[in-house]
Structure formats: C-alpha cells, structure tokens
C-alpha positions in Angstrom: 45.0 -5.2 -17.1 41.8 -3.7 -18.7 39.7 -6.7 -17.6 40.9 -6.4 -14.3 40.3 -2.5 -14.3 37.0 -3.2 -15.5 36.2 -5.4 -12.9 37.5 -3.1 -10.3 35.2 -0.2 -11.6 32.1 -2.8 -11.8 32.8 -3.4 -8.1 33.3 0.3 -6.9 29.8 1.1 -9.0 28.3 -1.8 -7.2 29.3 -0.4 -3.9 28.3 2.9 -4.4 24.9 2.1 -5.5 24.3 -0.2 -2.4 22.0 2.4 -0.5 19.9 2.9 -3.6 19.5 -0.9 -4.0 18.5 -0.9 0.1 16.4 1.7 -0.8 14.5 -0.3 -3.5 14.0 -3.2 -1.1 11.7 -1.0 1.2 9.5 -0.2 -2.2 9.0 3.4 -1.4 5.8 3.8 -3.4 4.3 1.5 -0.8 6.0 3.4 2.0 4.6 6.7 0.7 0.8 5.1 0.8 1.6 3.9 4.3 2.7 7.3 5.4 -0.1 9.3 3.6 -2.7 6.7 5.5 -1.0 6.8 8.7 -0.6 10.6 8.9 -4.5 10.8 8.0 -5.5 8.2 10.8 -3.5 10.0 13.5 -4.5 13.2 12.5 -8.2 12.4 12.3 -8.0 10.5 15.7 -6.3 13.3 17.5 -8.3 15.3 20.2 -7.6 19.0 20.6 -4.3 20.5 18.6 -2.6 18.2 16.9 0.8 16.8 18.4 3.0 17.0 15.4 5.9 15.1 17.0 3.7 12.3 18.4 2.2 11.9 15.1 6.1 12.1 13.3 6.9 9.2 15.9 3.9 7.1 14.8 4.7 7.6 11.0 8.3 6.4 11.5 7.8 3.5 13.4 5.0 2.6 11.1 7.1 3.6 8.1 10.3 1.3 9.4 7.8 -1.9 9.8 6.2 -1.3 6.1 9.7 -0.9 4.7 11.2 -4.3 6.5 7.8 -6.1 5.3 8.6 -4.8 1.5 12.0 -6.0 2.0 11.0 -9.4 3.4 8.6 -9.5 0.4 11.5 -9.4 -2.1 13.2 -12.0 -0.2 10.5 -14.6 -0.3 9.2 -13.4 -3.8 12.7 -13.3 -5.6 12.1 -16.3 -7.7 8.9 -15.1 -9.3 10.3 -11.4 -9.4 13.1 -13.2 -11.8 10.3 -14.3 -13.9 8.4 -11.4 -14.7 10.0 -8.3 -16.8 9.1 -5.6 -14.6 10.6 -7.1 -11.5 13.5 -9.0 -12.9 15.8 -6.0 -12.5 15.1 -5.7 -8.9 17.9 -6.2 -6.5 17.7 -9.9 -5.7 16.5 -11.5 -9.0 19.4 -9.3 -10.7 22.0 -10.3 -8.2 22.6 -7.0 -7.2 22.2 -7.9 -3.4 22.4 -11.3 -2.3 19.3 -12.9 -0.5 20.7 -13.4 3.3 21.7 -9.5 2.8 17.7 -8.6 2.3 16.4 -11.0 4.7 18.6 -9.5 7.4 17.7 -6.2 6.6 14.1 -6.1 6.4 14.3 -8.2 9.8 16.0 -5.7 11.3 13.9 -3.0 10.0 11.1 -4.7 11.3 12.4 -4.9 14.5 13.3 -1.6 15.0 10.2 -0.3 14.0 8.0 -2.5 16.2 10.4 -1.3 19.3 10.0 2.4 18.3 6.3 2.1 17.7 6.3 0.5 21.6 8.3 3.3 23.0 6.8 6.2 21.2 3.1 5.2 21.2 1.3 2.7 22.6 1.0 -1.1 22.9 -2.3 -1.3 20.3 -0.7 0.7 17.6 2.4 -1.8 18.2 0.3 -4.6 18.1 -1.5 -3.3 14.8 2.1 -3.1 13.3 3.1 -6.7 14.0 0.0 -8.1 12.7 0.3 -6.0 9.5 3.6 -7.4 8.8 2.3 -11.1 9.8 -0.8 -11.1 7.8 1.0 -9.7 4.8 4.1 -12.0 4.7 2.6 -15.2 6.4 -0.6 -15.0 4.5 -1.1 -12.8 1.7 2.6 -13.4 0.1 2.1 -17.4 0.0 -1.6 -17.1 -1.2 -0.9 -15.2 -4.5 0.5 -18.2 -6.1 -2.8 -20.3 -4.8 -5.8 -18.3 -5.1 -7.2 -15.1 -6.9 -8.9 -14.1 -3.4 -5.1 -13.2 -2.3 -5.7 -9.7 -3.3 -8.9 -9.3 -1.0 -6.6 -10.7 1.6 -4.0 -8.5 1.5 -6.1 -5.5 1.3 -6.7 -6.3 4.9 -3.2 -5.6 6.0 -3.2 -2.8 3.4 -5.8 -1.1 5.2 -4.3 -1.0 8.6 -2.3 1.7 8.6 -5.0 4.3 9.4 -5.7 2.0 12.3 -2.2 2.6 13.6 -2.3 6.3 13.2 -5.8 6.3 14.9 -4.6 4.0 17.8 -1.4 5.8 18.4 -3.7 9.3 18.8 -6.5 7.6 21.2 -5.2 4.5 22.7 -8.4 3.0 21.1 -10.3 2.1 18.0 -13.6 3.7 17.1 -16.3 3.6 14.4 -14.7 6.4 12.5 -11.4 4.3 12.5 -12.8 1.5 11.3 -14.5 3.5 8.3 -11.2 4.7 7.3 -10.4 1.1 7.3 -13.3 0.2 5.1 -12.4 3.4 2.6 -8.6 2.2 2.1 -9.9 -1.5 2.0 -12.4 -0.8 -0.9 -10.0 1.8 -2.8 -7.3 -1.1 -3.1 -9.5 -3.0 -5.6 -9.6 -0.7 -8.5 -6.3 0.5 -8.0 -4.5 -3.3 -7.8 -6.9 -4.5 -10.2 -5.8 -2.2 -12.8 -2.7 -2.7 -12.2 -2.7 -6.4 -12.2 -4.9 -6.1 -15.7 -1.9 -3.8 -17.2 0.9 -6.9 -16.1 -1.5 -10.1 -16.3 0.9 -11.7 -18.7 3.8 -10.9 -16.2 1.8 -12.4 -13.4 0.8 -15.6 -15.5 4.4 -16.1 -16.6 5.2 -16.0 -12.9 2.6 -18.3 -11.8 0.7 -15.4 -9.6 -2.8 -15.7 -9.6 -4.1 -12.2 -9.7 -7.5 -12.2 -11.1 -6.6 -11.1 -14.7 -4.3 -14.2 -15.0 -7.3 -16.5 -14.8 -10.1 -14.2 -16.0 -8.8 -13.5 -19.8 -11.9 -11.6 -20.8 -11.7 -9.2 -18.2 -15.2 -9.5 -17.2 -14.8 -10.4 -13.4 -11.6 -8.2 -13.1 -13.6 -5.0 -14.1 -16.9 -5.9 -12.4 -14.8 -5.9 -9.3 -13.5 -2.6 -10.3 -16.8 -1.1 -10.8 -18.5 -2.8 -7.6 -15.7 -1.4 -5.0 -15.6 1.6 -6.2 -19.5 2.3 -6.4 -19.5 1.1 -3.1 -16.7 3.4 -1.9 -18.9 6.2 -2.7 -21.2 5.8 0.0 -18.7 4.3 2.5 -16.5 7.7 1.8 -19.6 9.6 2.8 -19.9 7.9 6.3 -17.4 10.2 8.1 -20.0 12.9 7.6 -22.9 10.9 9.0 -21.1 9.9 12.0 -19.9 13.5 12.8 -16.5 13.1 11.9 -16.6 15.4 9.1 -19.2 17.9 7.7 -21.2 19.2 4.6 -18.1 20.5 2.9 -16.8 17.1 3.1 -20.0 15.0 2.1 -20.0 17.0 -1.2 -16.6 16.8 -2.2 -16.3 13.0 -1.4 -19.4 12.5 -3.2 -18.2 14.2 -6.3 -15.1 12.6 -6.5 -16.3 9.4 -6.0 -18.8 9.7 -8.5 -15.6 10.6 -10.7 -13.8 7.5 -10.0 -16.8 5.5 -10.8 -17.0 7.1 -14.2 -13.2 6.5 -14.6 -13.6 2.6 -13.9 -16.8 2.8 -16.3 -14.6 4.4 -19.1 -11.8 1.8 -18.7 -14.1 -1.4 -18.3 -15.6 -0.1 -21.8 -12.8 -1.4 -23.7 -10.6 -2.9 -21.0 -7.2 -1.7 -22.8 -4.0 -1.7 -20.9 -3.8 2.1 -21.8 -7.3 3.0 -20.0 -6.3 0.4 -17.1 -3.1 2.9 -16.8 -5.0 5.8 -16.8 -7.5 4.3 -13.9 -4.6 3.3 -11.8 -3.7 7.1 -11.8 -6.9 8.1 -11.4 -6.9 6.0 -8.2 -3.7 7.5 -6.9 -4.7 10.7 -7.1 -8.3 10.3 -5.8 -7.0 8.6 -2.2 -5.0 11.7 -1.5 -7.6 14.5 -2.1 -10.3 12.3 0.1 -8.1 12.0 2.8 -6.9 15.7 2.6 -10.5 16.8 2.1 -11.4 14.9 5.1 -8.6 16.3 7.8 -9.2 19.9 6.2 -12.7 19.4 6.7 -12.1 18.5 10.6 -9.3 21.1 11.3 -11.5 23.8 9.6 -14.7 23.9 11.2 
C-alpha cells in the first residue's frame, strides 16, 4: 500500500511538473537573447513611429522558432547531455520526458512560429527564421562532435535574430542590419568561449569538441576571446559612422567596449574558472547595455 501511494505521488508530481519540463526544453535563457536582439533589430530598422504591435508579432513568431529549435536540440543531443554533469538532469537524459514528446513539441513550435511570422510579417523575415533553425540543427549541432570550428559556424545562426527584426520592419536587409549581425556574431565568442572554458571537462566527457577541450592550456581559447572582443570595439562603433547612431552612442560604445576587453585581459591573465565566470557575466551585461544605448540614441535624437 505504501509503495503504491509513493508511486502514485511520484506520478502526480511528474504530471504537475510537465509544463516546467517543456519550458526547460525551450532554453529560456537562449530565448531571452533572441527576444532582446530581435527587438533591437526591429526598433533600429523601423522608420517613423515604432509599431509596437507588429514588433510584438515579430518577436513572438521568432521566439517560437527559437524555442522549437532549442527543443529539437535537446532531442538530438540527449545522449551527449546524459554524459555531462551540468545537463544530465535535463528532461530527456533524466527520463522525465520521452524523446518523442520533445521531438513533436519542438517541431510544432517551429511550424507555428514559421506560420505566425509568415502571416504577421513578411517573406524575408520568415525565410531568415527558417534558415536559422535549419543551420543550427542541421549544421552546427552535428559538427559539435567533429570540429572546434562548430562554435564559429553556430555563431552565424546565433546572429540572425536582429536581421529578422530588421527585415520585419523594413522588408529588406541594409548595411546597418549587417553591422548588427557582425556585432552579435563577434560578441558570441567571448561569451561562449568563457562558458566552454568553465565546462571543458564536461564537454570533453561527452566528446563535444569545443575549443577548450583540445586547447588544454587555454592559449588559443583566450587568444580567440581577446581578438574577437577587440574586433567588437570598432565594429560596435560603425552605427555612428553609417548614421544609424550619433556621438552619444559612439562614446558610450567605445567605453563599454574597452571595459569588456579589459575584463578579457584580466581573465586571460590567469585562465581560471572563476575569472572565466566573471567574463561570462560581463558579456551578459555588455550586450543589452550596448543595444539599449543604440536604441536610445536613435530615438532620442
């Protein structure tokens, strides 16, 4: 009787937690990054007064595609996730959800997101959303176990959300949109390299060839962090050159860009996990401040 009651209680608990399990499949932290950069792309690409409703439609559709892509990523990487300590408790490797459930959930989110974007925005924004999902799942995900270049390849779909927002606002992709793409592309290296350095043993255990797994001393990893952070400084100043932003943004971006480089230098000096964690937090704060400053400068002029 007691065992039966415990089993029933566990089943009820699992059912209650199912919404949280499905939410975990969407990787909310990644979805937040998508929301933030899509909003930035739409706001900066808009002409005249900001169409808040259309922007909300764009963000919603893009977020659905991103969430579905994350869920399918859980499905495809469930075996490697089971080998890593930080991911072993995820819904699939822990057995809390079945692979088929995650697969259908992810596929449904992508399908609804694509349809939503197509109806609420335009063909270009929709196509970019589709390409992002395909390249992430079809190219980046399988290459993670084959080459350290996977991070660079994954940075391409990771930098597309601002293009989706821009395309939804204007129907075209201009030079300023590509500048936003380049900024986000470069930003991903110090961010994800810092994370990869912290969890290099976990990645190595799962056979995922992040750069720190093969670069045991960290020379190449922190060189890549420093080079991309340094390149991000002049690239982030380009909106002031092209006319998208003004002097206020120029000097603000210069200051926070130099600050990020200094944190990278500080982390590279010891290559410790603690400093890598601080660097990761610094990148998390850098991007919203940079994009927020850019949006503010545009609408305050």
